[in-house]
C-alpha positions, -999 to +999 in steps of 0.1 A: +261+878-237+236+850-246+212+855-274+181+851-252+181+857-214+194+828-193+165+831-169+140+818-195+126+783-186+142+754-205+129+720-214+140+692-190+157+664-209+135+633-212+143+597-217+146+599-255+167+631-257+193+628-230+221+619-256+211+651-275+216+673-245+248+655-235+263+660-269+254+697-268+273+700-235+304+686-254+297+712-282+287+685-306+256+684-327+241+649-330+209+637-347+191+605-340+190+580-368+172+547-372+196+518-371+172+497-393+163+520-422+187+550-416+159+576-414+170+608-396+147+620-370+144+651-348+131+656-322+142+623-308+116+596-305+116+560-294+100+546-326+111+552-362+082+569-381+093+552-413+098+515-403+087+514-367+120+500-355+132+510-320+169+506-325+187+539-332+221+556-331+233+592-327+253+606-355+274+637-354+266+662-381+284+693-393+259+719-381+260+737-414+226+744-430+203+770-443+174+790-430+143+771-442+118+795-425+118+822-398+097+846-379+106+878-361+090+881-326+080+916-317+059+907-286+077+894-255+060+861-246+079+860-213+088+888-189+125+881-194+122+890-232+109+925-227+144+940-235+152+915-263+124+922-288+125+920-317+143+887-320+144+860-346+132+824-344+146+803-373+140+769-387+174+756-399+175+727-424+205+704-421+213+688-454+238+663-440+211+650-416+186+642-443+170+676-442+162+675-404+151+710-393+160+725-360+142+755-343+168+780-330+180+816-334+206+834-355+229+853-331+248+876-355+221+887-381+201+918-376+163+910-379+161+929-412+188+906-428+173+873-417+162+855-450+151+821-462+181+804-478+207+821-457+237+798-451+243+792-414+265+771-390+260+760-355+276+774-324+270+764-289+257+787-262+264+775-226+238+786-201+245+771-167+237+734-169+222+737-204+239+741-237+218+754-266+225+751-304+224+786-319+234+795-354+254+822-371+259+832-407+285+810-424+319+827-423+337+825-456 
């Protein structure tokens, strides 16, 4: 079962983030990085915010990180979520990507156990033509 219902609307890949979505389909987590100054950036953008260069590359990262912040949603903001509340929304910081933070969900942590600093790792949730990065507690 997917963490959130598969009938939720998803973002349509744009010109700047197609490689991100393609990597997710391969179950790889990649982050955009400036080819000139090596600044990590997410979400993907065409211009480096640090040096304004347009050249960039996509670098694979481990997907291990920690919960930087979170919220617990108690109100279904879409009809498909009525049976899923409460659910978590987390901001995961990726140390091996310069501290880039991804918005996602923890799939194996009860809402009362979600905490800042919790160590997590990525897993990939295939939903039709889209693959989403979700996170789970690091397994030791």
